[in-house]
C-alpha positions as CSV (number, residue, x, y, z in Angstrom):
1,X,-0.4,0.0,0.1
2,X,3.0,2.7,0.8
3,X,4.3,1.4,-2.9
4,X,1.3,2.5,-4.4
5,X,1.1,5.7,-2.6
6,X,5.1,6.8,-3.3
7,X,4.1,6.3,-6.9
8,X,0.9,8.3,-6.6
9,X,3.0,11.2,-5.3
10,X,5.9,10.6,-7.5
11,X,3.4,10.9,-10.6
12,X,1.7,14.1,-9.4
13,X,5.4,15.8,-8.4
14,X,6.2,14.8,-12.1
15,X,3.3,16.2,-13.9
16,X,3.4,19.5,-11.8
17,X,7.2,20.1,-13.1
18,X,6.2,19.9,-16.4
19,X,3.1,22.1,-16.3
20,X,0.4,19.6,-16.8
21,X,-2.6,19.2,-15.0
22,X,-2.8,16.0,-12.6
23,X,-6.3,15.6,-13.9
24,X,-5.0,15.0,-17.2
25,X,-4.3,11.8,-15.6
26,X,-7.4,10.6,-14.1
27,X,-9.1,7.4,-15.4
28,X,-11.6,7.7,-17.6
29,X,-14.7,5.7,-18.1
30,X,-14.1,2.6,-19.7
31,X,-15.6,1.9,-23.0
32,X,-19.2,0.8,-23.6
33,X,-19.8,-2.8,-23.2
34,X,-21.3,-4.3,-26.2
35,X,-24.5,-6.1,-25.8
36,X,-24.5,-9.7,-26.1
37,X,-25.7,-11.2,-29.6
38,X,-29.2,-13.0,-29.7
39,X,-29.0,-16.3,-29.0
40,X,-30.4,-18.9,-31.4
41,X,-33.1,-20.9,-29.2
42,X,-31.5,-24.4,-30.6
43,X,-34.0,-26.9,-32.2
44,X,-37.6,-26.9,-31.5
45,X,-39.1,-29.6,-29.7
46,X,-42.6,-31.8,-29.8
47,X,-44.1,-32.8,-32.3
48,X,-42.2,-32.8,-35.5
49,X,-44.5,-31.9,-38.1
50,X,-42.7,-33.3,-41.3
51,X,-42.2,-36.4,-43.1
52,X,-45.9,-37.0,-43.7
53,X,-47.4,-37.3,-46.9
54,X,-50.1,-34.9,-48.1
55,X,-53.5,-35.6,-46.2
56,X,-55.5,-35.1,-49.2
57,X,-53.9,-38.1,-50.9
58,X,-56.2,-40.8,-52.8
59,X,-55.8,-44.5,-51.4
60,X,-53.9,-45.5,-54.6
61,X,-51.7,-42.0,-54.4
62,X,-51.0,-43.1,-50.6
63,X,-50.5,-46.5,-51.7
64,X,-47.8,-45.7,-53.9
65,X,-46.0,-43.3,-51.7
66,X,-45.7,-46.0,-49.1
67,X,-44.0,-48.3,-51.6
68,X,-41.9,-45.4,-52.8
69,X,-40.7,-44.7,-49.4
70,X,-39.8,-48.1,-48.9
71,X,-37.7,-47.8,-51.8
72,X,-36.1,-44.5,-50.7
73,X,-34.8,-45.9,-47.8
74,X,-33.3,-49.5,-49.5
75,X,-29.6,-49.6,-49.4
76,X,-27.5,-50.4,-52.6
77,X,-24.3,-52.8,-52.9
78,X,-22.1,-53.3,-55.3
79,X,-23.7,-56.7,-57.0
80,X,-27.2,-56.3,-55.0
81,X,-26.0,-59.9,-53.4
82,X,-25.7,-58.0,-49.5
83,X,-28.2,-59.2,-47.2
84,X,-30.1,-55.8,-46.7
85,X,-28.7,-54.5,-49.2
86,X,-30.7,-55.5,-52.9
87,X,-30.2,-52.8,-54.7
88,X,-27.4,-53.4,-57.6
89,X,-25.3,-50.6,-58.7
90,X,-23.3,-49.0,-55.7
91,X,-20.1,-47.2,-56.7
92,X,-17.0,-47.7,-57.9
93,X,-17.0,-44.7,-55.9
94,X,-19.8,-43.6,-53.2
95,X,-20.6,-41.1,-50.4
96,X,-23.4,-43.4,-49.0
97,X,-25.7,-46.1,-50.2
98,X,-29.2,-45.1,-49.6
99,X,-30.8,-41.8,-49.8
100,X,-32.3,-41.9,-46.4
101,X,-28.9,-42.1,-44.6
102,X,-28.7,-38.4,-45.2
103,X,-32.1,-37.3,-45.7
104,X,-33.3,-38.3,-42.4
105,X,-33.7,-35.1,-39.9
106,X,-36.1,-34.8,-38.4
107,X,-37.9,-37.4,-40.8
108,X,-37.4,-39.2,-43.5
109,X,-37.0,-36.8,-46.3
110,X,-35.2,-34.1,-44.4
111,X,-31.6,-33.2,-43.8
112,X,-28.6,-34.3,-42.2
113,X,-29.2,-36.1,-39.0
114,X,-27.6,-35.9,-35.6
115,X,-25.4,-39.1,-36.3
116,X,-23.5,-38.7,-39.3
117,X,-23.9,-42.0,-41.3
118,X,-20.7,-41.3,-43.8
119,X,-18.6,-42.3,-41.1
120,X,-19.9,-45.7,-40.9
121,X,-19.5,-45.6,-44.5
122,X,-16.1,-45.8,-44.9
123,X,-15.6,-49.5,-44.1
124,X,-19.1,-50.6,-45.6
125,X,-19.2,-54.3,-46.5
126,X,-15.5,-54.7,-45.5
127,X,-14.4,-52.1,-47.5
128,X,-10.3,-51.6,-47.5
129,X,-9.4,-48.7,-49.1
130,X,-11.3,-46.0,-47.6
131,X,-10.1,-43.4,-44.7
132,X,-12.5,-41.2,-43.3
133,X,-11.4,-37.8,-44.3
134,X,-10.8,-36.1,-40.8
135,X,-8.8,-33.2,-41.4
136,X,-10.0,-29.9,-40.3
137,X,-12.3,-27.9,-43.1
138,X,-12.1,-24.3,-43.3
139,X,-15.0,-22.3,-45.1
140,X,-14.0,-19.3,-46.7
141,X,-14.8,-17.0,-43.6
142,X,-12.3,-19.4,-41.8
143,X,-15.1,-20.8,-40.1
144,X,-15.8,-24.6,-39.2
145,X,-12.4,-25.4,-38.4
146,X,-13.3,-28.9,-37.6
147,X,-13.2,-32.7,-38.8
148,X,-14.5,-32.6,-42.3
149,X,-16.4,-35.6,-41.9
150,X,-16.8,-36.4,-38.4
151,X,-19.7,-38.1,-36.0
152,X,-21.0,-35.2,-35.0
153,X,-21.1,-33.3,-38.2
154,X,-23.1,-33.0,-40.9
155,X,-23.4,-35.6,-43.9
156,X,-21.6,-33.7,-47.0
157,X,-21.1,-34.1,-50.6
158,X,-17.3,-33.3,-51.7
159,X,-16.5,-31.0,-54.5
160,X,-12.9,-29.9,-55.6
161,X,-12.6,-26.1,-55.6
162,X,-10.1,-25.5,-58.0
163,X,-11.6,-27.6,-60.8
164,X,-15.2,-27.6,-59.7
165,X,-15.2,-31.4,-59.8
166,X,-17.7,-33.4,-57.8
167,X,-15.5,-36.1,-55.3
168,X,-16.9,-38.9,-53.5
169,X,-15.5,-39.7,-50.2
170,X,-14.8,-43.5,-50.5
171,X,-14.1,-46.3,-52.8
172,X,-15.7,-50.0,-53.2
173,X,-12.2,-51.6,-52.8
174,X,-12.5,-54.8,-50.8
175,X,-16.2,-55.1,-50.3
176,X,-17.0,-58.4,-49.6
177,X,-19.6,-58.6,-52.7
178,X,-17.2,-58.2,-55.2
179,X,-15.4,-60.9,-54.1
180,X,-12.9,-63.1,-57.3
181,X,-15.6,-61.2,-59.6
182,X,-13.4,-58.2,-59.6
183,X,-10.0,-59.4,-58.9
184,X,-8.5,-56.5,-60.3
185,X,-10.2,-53.6,-58.0
186,X,-7.8,-52.3,-56.0
187,X,-6.5,-49.2,-54.5
188,X,-4.1,-48.9,-57.4
189,X,-6.6,-48.8,-59.6
190,X,-8.9,-46.8,-57.5
191,X,-7.7,-45.0,-55.4
192,X,-9.3,-42.6,-52.5
193,X,-9.0,-39.1,-53.2
194,X,-6.5,-37.5,-51.0
195,X,-8.5,-35.6,-48.9
196,X,-5.7,-34.7,-46.1
197,X,-4.0,-32.5,-48.9
198,X,-7.0,-31.3,-50.7
199,X,-8.6,-30.0,-46.9
200,X,-5.0,-28.8,-46.2
201,X,-4.7,-26.4,-49.4
202,X,-8.4,-25.3,-49.2
203,X,-9.8,-27.3,-52.1
204,X,-12.4,-28.6,-51.1
205,X,-16.1,-27.2,-51.2
206,X,-19.0,-29.2,-49.7
207,X,-22.7,-29.3,-49.9
208,X,-25.1,-31.0,-47.2
209,X,-28.4,-32.6,-48.5
210,X,-31.4,-30.1,-48.9
211,X,-34.7,-31.1,-47.2
212,X,-37.0,-32.2,-49.9
213,X,-40.4,-31.7,-47.7
214,X,-43.3,-30.0,-49.8
215,X,-41.0,-30.5,-53.2
216,X,-44.4,-31.3,-54.9
217,X,-45.8,-28.0,-54.2
218,X,-43.1,-26.0,-55.8
219,X,-43.1,-28.0,-58.7
220,X,-46.6,-27.2,-59.2
221,X,-45.9,-23.6,-59.2
222,X,-45.9,-22.1,-62.6
223,X,-42.7,-19.8,-63.8
224,X,-45.4,-17.0,-63.8
225,X,-45.9,-17.3,-60.3
226,X,-42.7,-17.4,-59.0
227,X,-41.9,-14.2,-60.9
228,X,-44.8,-12.5,-59.7
229,X,-44.4,-13.4,-56.2
230,X,-41.1,-11.0,-56.2
231,X,-41.4,-7.7,-55.5
232,X,-39.3,-5.5,-57.4
233,X,-39.6,-2.3,-55.8
234,X,-38.7,-3.5,-52.4
235,X,-35.8,-5.6,-54.1
236,X,-34.7,-2.5,-55.6
237,X,-34.7,-0.5,-52.2
238,X,-32.6,-3.3,-50.4
239,X,-30.2,-3.5,-53.5
240,X,-31.4,-7.1,-54.5
241,X,-31.4,-8.6,-58.2
242,X,-34.6,-9.0,-59.7
243,X,-35.7,-11.8,-61.6
244,X,-32.5,-14.0,-61.9
245,X,-33.4,-17.2,-62.0
246,X,-31.6,-20.7,-63.1
247,X,-33.0,-21.8,-66.4
248,X,-33.3,-25.3,-67.5
249,X,-32.4,-26.2,-71.1
250,X,-36.4,-25.8,-72.5
251,X,-36.4,-22.3,-71.2
252,X,-38.4,-23.1,-67.7
253,X,-37.1,-22.1,-64.1
254,X,-35.0,-24.5,-62.4
255,X,-35.5,-24.4,-58.5
256,X,-34.2,-28.0,-57.0
257,X,-30.4,-28.1,-55.6
258,X,-28.5,-25.2,-53.4
259,X,-28.0,-23.6,-56.4
260,X,-31.6,-24.5,-58.6
261,X,-29.8,-26.0,-61.3
262,X,-32.3,-28.9,-61.4
263,X,-35.4,-28.5,-63.0
264,X,-37.7,-31.1,-61.6
265,X,-37.0,-33.6,-58.4
266,X,-36.9,-36.8,-60.8
267,X,-33.7,-34.6,-62.6
268,X,-32.2,-33.9,-59.0
269,X,-33.1,-37.6,-57.8
270,X,-31.1,-39.2,-60.8
271,X,-28.5,-37.0,-60.5
272,X,-27.9,-37.4,-56.9
273,X,-28.2,-41.4,-57.4
274,X,-25.3,-41.2,-60.0
275,X,-23.1,-38.5,-58.1
276,X,-23.6,-39.6,-54.4
277,X,-24.3,-43.4,-54.8
278,X,-23.1,-44.1,-58.1
279,X,-25.6,-46.4,-60.1
280,X,-26.1,-45.4,-63.7
281,X,-29.6,-44.6,-64.6
282,X,-31.7,-44.4,-67.3
283,X,-31.1,-40.6,-67.5
284,X,-27.4,-41.0,-66.6
285,X,-26.9,-44.7,-68.5
286,X,-23.1,-44.6,-67.9
287,X,-20.8,-44.6,-64.4
288,X,-19.9,-41.3,-63.3
289,X,-16.7,-43.2,-62.3
290,X,-16.0,-45.5,-65.2
291,X,-13.4,-47.5,-63.8
292,X,-13.8,-50.8,-66.0
293,X,-12.0,-53.1,-63.4
294,X,-14.4,-52.2,-60.6
295,X,-17.7,-52.2,-62.7
296,X,-19.8,-55.0,-62.2
297,X,-23.2,-54.7,-63.9
298,X,-24.6,-53.9,-67.3
299,X,-25.9,-50.7,-68.0
300,X,-28.0,-48.7,-66.8
301,X,-28.2,-50.7,-63.4
302,X,-31.3,-48.8,-62.1
303,X,-33.9,-49.1,-64.9
304,X,-37.7,-50.1,-64.9
305,X,-38.0,-54.1,-63.5
306,X,-39.5,-56.9,-65.4
307,X,-41.0,-58.2,-62.6
308,X,-43.1,-57.0,-60.0
309,X,-41.2,-55.9,-56.6
310,X,-44.5,-57.5,-54.7
311,X,-43.8,-54.6,-52.0
312,X,-47.2,-52.9,-52.9
313,X,-49.3,-55.8,-55.1
314,X,-48.6,-54.6,-58.2
315,X,-49.1,-50.7,-57.6
316,X,-46.9,-48.3,-60.1
317,X,-44.3,-48.5,-57.8
318,X,-43.5,-52.2,-58.2
319,X,-42.6,-51.6,-61.6
320,X,-40.6,-48.2,-61.6
321,X,-37.1,-47.6,-61.3
322,X,-35.6,-46.6,-58.3
323,X,-35.2,-42.6,-59.4
324,X,-39.1,-43.3,-60.3
325,X,-40.1,-44.4,-56.8
326,X,-37.5,-41.7,-54.9
327,X,-39.1,-38.8,-56.9
328,X,-42.5,-40.3,-56.3
329,X,-42.0,-40.2,-52.7
330,X,-40.6,-36.7,-52.0
331,X,-43.1,-35.0,-54.6
332,X,-45.8,-36.4,-52.2
333,X,-44.1,-35.1,-48.8
334,X,-46.3,-32.9,-47.3
335,X,-44.8,-29.5,-46.5
336,X,-43.3,-28.9,-43.0
337,X,-45.9,-27.2,-40.1
338,X,-44.9,-24.5,-38.3
339,X,-45.6,-24.5,-34.4
340,X,-49.1,-24.2,-33.7
341,X,-50.1,-22.0,-37.0
342,X,-50.8,-22.2,-40.6
343,X,-49.5,-19.6,-42.9
344,X,-47.7,-16.7,-41.4
345,X,-48.0,-16.2,-37.7
346,X,-51.8,-15.0,-36.7
347,X,-52.1,-11.1,-35.7
348,X,-53.8,-12.5,-32.8
349,X,-50.7,-13.8,-31.5
350,X,-49.3,-9.6,-30.8
351,X,-48.5,-9.6,-27.4
352,X,-49.5,-13.1,-26.4
353,X,-47.8,-14.6,-23.6
354,X,-48.8,-17.7,-24.3
355,X,-46.5,-20.5,-25.3
356,X,-45.8,-21.1,-28.8
357,X,-42.7,-23.6,-28.6
358,X,-40.1,-25.1,-26.6
359,X,-36.5,-26.1,-27.0
360,X,-34.0,-27.6,-25.0
361,X,-32.8,-24.0,-23.8
362,X,-35.8,-21.6,-24.2
363,X,-39.7,-21.2,-24.4
364,X,-41.0,-18.7,-26.6
365,X,-44.2,-16.9,-26.4
366,X,-46.9,-16.6,-29.5
367,X,-46.4,-12.8,-28.9
368,X,-42.4,-13.3,-29.6
369,X,-43.0,-15.2,-32.8
370,X,-45.4,-12.8,-34.2
371,X,-43.0,-9.6,-33.4
372,X,-39.7,-12.0,-35.1
373,X,-42.5,-12.0,-38.1
374,X,-43.1,-8.3,-38.8
375,X,-39.1,-7.4,-37.6
376,X,-38.2,-10.5,-40.5
377,X,-40.4,-8.2,-42.6
378,X,-39.1,-4.8,-41.7
379,X,-35.4,-6.0,-42.3
380,X,-36.0,-6.9,-45.7
381,X,-35.6,-10.6,-44.9
382,X,-38.8,-11.1,-47.5
383,X,-36.7,-9.7,-50.4
384,X,-35.5,-12.7,-51.1
385,X,-37.2,-14.9,-48.4
386,X,-40.7,-14.5,-50.1
387,X,-43.2,-16.1,-47.7
388,X,-46.0,-17.6,-49.9
389,X,-46.7,-19.1,-53.3
390,X,-49.5,-20.7,-54.9
391,X,-49.8,-23.8,-56.9
392,X,-51.8,-24.0,-60.1
393,X,-53.0,-27.4,-61.7
394,X,-51.6,-30.3,-59.8
395,X,-51.7,-34.2,-60.5
396,X,-51.3,-34.5,-56.8
397,X,-54.9,-34.6,-55.4
398,X,-55.5,-31.8,-53.3
399,X,-52.4,-29.7,-54.1
400,X,-53.9,-27.5,-56.9
401,X,-54.3,-23.6,-56.8
402,X,-53.1,-24.4,-52.8
403,X,-51.1,-21.6,-51.0
404,X,-48.0,-22.6,-49.0
405,X,-45.4,-20.8,-46.9
406,X,-41.6,-21.8,-47.9
407,X,-39.9,-18.3,-47.6
408,X,-37.9,-18.4,-50.6
409,X,-38.2,-16.8,-54.2
410,X,-36.7,-19.6,-55.8
411,X,-34.3,-17.3,-57.3
412,X,-30.5,-16.8,-57.6
413,X,-28.9,-14.2,-55.4
414,X,-24.9,-13.2,-54.9
415,X,-24.4,-14.0,-51.2
416,X,-20.7,-12.9,-50.7
417,X,-17.1,-14.1,-50.6
418,X,-18.0,-15.4,-47.3
419,X,-20.4,-18.0,-49.3
420,X,-18.2,-18.6,-52.3
421,X,-18.1,-22.6,-53.0
422,X,-16.2,-21.7,-56.1
423,X,-18.4,-24.0,-58.1
424,X,-20.7,-23.0,-61.4
425,X,-24.0,-24.9,-62.2
426,X,-26.0,-23.3,-65.0
427,X,-26.6,-19.5,-64.3
428,X,-25.3,-19.9,-60.7
429,X,-21.8,-18.4,-60.2
430,X,-19.2,-19.3,-57.2
431,X,-21.4,-16.8,-55.0
432,X,-24.7,-17.4,-56.3
433,X,-27.3,-19.7,-54.7
434,X,-31.2,-20.4,-54.9
435,X,-32.7,-18.7,-52.0
436,X,-32.8,-21.4,-49.1
437,X,-36.5,-22.3,-48.3
438,X,-36.9,-21.6,-44.3
439,X,-39.9,-23.7,-44.1
440,X,-38.9,-26.5,-41.3
441,X,-35.9,-24.3,-40.2
442,X,-36.9,-24.6,-36.8
443,X,-36.3,-28.3,-36.9
444,X,-33.0,-28.5,-39.0
445,X,-29.8,-29.0,-37.5
446,X,-27.1,-27.7,-39.7
447,X,-26.9,-24.5,-41.9
448,X,-25.5,-22.9,-45.2
449,X,-24.5,-25.0,-48.3
450,X,-21.9,-26.7,-46.4
451,X,-23.0,-27.0,-42.9
452,X,-20.0,-24.7,-41.6
453,X,-22.9,-23.6,-38.4
454,X,-25.5,-25.3,-36.4
455,X,-26.0,-21.7,-34.9
456,X,-28.8,-19.9,-36.9
457,X,-27.5,-16.5,-35.6
458,X,-24.1,-17.2,-37.4
459,X,-25.6,-18.2,-40.5
460,X,-27.5,-14.8,-40.8
461,X,-24.3,-13.0,-40.3
462,X,-22.5,-15.1,-43.0
463,X,-25.0,-13.1,-45.2
464,X,-23.3,-10.0,-44.7
465,X,-19.8,-10.5,-46.5
466,X,-18.6,-8.4,-49.4
467,X,-20.1,-8.7,-52.5
468,X,-23.3,-9.8,-50.9
469,X,-27.0,-8.8,-52.2
470,X,-27.9,-9.2,-48.6
471,X,-25.6,-6.3,-47.7
472,X,-28.4,-3.5,-46.8
473,X,-30.9,-6.5,-45.2
474,X,-28.2,-7.3,-43.2
475,X,-27.4,-3.6,-42.0
476,X,-31.0,-3.4,-41.5
477,X,-31.0,-6.7,-39.1
478,X,-28.2,-5.5,-37.6
479,X,-29.5,-2.1,-36.8
480,X,-32.4,-3.8,-34.8
481,X,-32.3,-4.1,-31.3
482,X,-31.1,-7.0,-29.6
483,X,-34.5,-8.2,-28.4
484,X,-35.7,-7.5,-32.0
485,X,-32.9,-9.4,-33.7
486,X,-33.9,-12.2,-31.2
487,X,-37.4,-12.2,-31.9
488,X,-36.5,-12.9,-35.7
489,X,-34.5,-16.1,-34.7
490,X,-37.4,-17.2,-32.6
491,X,-40.1,-16.5,-35.5
492,X,-37.5,-18.7,-37.8
493,X,-37.1,-21.7,-35.2
494,X,-40.9,-21.5,-35.2
495,X,-41.3,-22.4,-38.5
């Protein structure tokens, strides 16, 4: 204590000797401490509200949808001779061996599950040529920084950033069912990509699975309706590009996939089979990985069967290809239901203290959800995440002229350097993405195209980087009070 007093006396004397006021050395108030950011309330608990078929289906439609669901979950092997894996055509390279391994949360047809099935795929059926790609993945904004494929991480389809080429995680080398039939199918002929080096060079760009709920409604929405749903004047006021859609070869809007490059669920499914599981299909009749010494079957491996599968007493799905089954399944999935309301949050929720939903860490009121929806609109989030659309005439019973709330304009928008994936698909460049539909986001684990975060607030902030069309909207959102920003997160988790 005496030492401190001497120092104070010395400083006072020294300042006086050079003509400075002692008050110049008085402590100033500390800088204002920034308020903590809003908190993602987390995955909504309670009723799933997703994964069901449309309640309006006829008996034949429902019979076929149930049969198609079984095929969507069926597993592939190289020859189809493995117990429990009856479909022939896996590989030679693959990420997984069934659609439902990746499209499974919160129900079949969704997105990445809580446990990453790609970890166990490395040794599927005794495969010996694979190592789990566990080097750290860094997104362009330097986030993530965790093992690329990990048990508690998202399922991912890898691309090579420098070339845009689709890669696959694993090879069929050493699998039990290739046996003596393919004696030259060895790692020397079919090496696994060197993911350690590729990840170390930041040369990997992944996509995670999109949820498939409600896709039949989107397919039944006319191009004219999608164009009319965009609010051109509001988009201009927020600096958002108007009417930039990915267009397929027929001149119509493509709307499926992260970059909206697929014109239909049928095309999207056929491409996913070829690029992630490996079978040749009627749309892609040759293998994407044509390593002759590792190919066991005639082409195309997936085709309409010549005898009934017997899963539904001869219904149409018994006689259809796997691609047709998977497309039928997903097109008949109903839209995910929000927490206790239909459409937009109702105005009678304004100010209500009644619980709208709960999570493991939060209880969210109806009033907060309603306020969050209003702030979502005020900040301009709806310039791209257009709340609602209406279908035209549809073959699916009960879905014609139906309004639905998906919160997407299905157009392309430039999202900035932080979300640059290095890939070009049709009219979509490296930083362009189809607006992600937000329905069901209340029960989604991973966000953004590469699954770099499970924090909804961080996903929003990733929209704010240089060259992003969302810059003005981001500024508006960040200009809200912390309570208002929190309300937006609470509204989104209600969807």
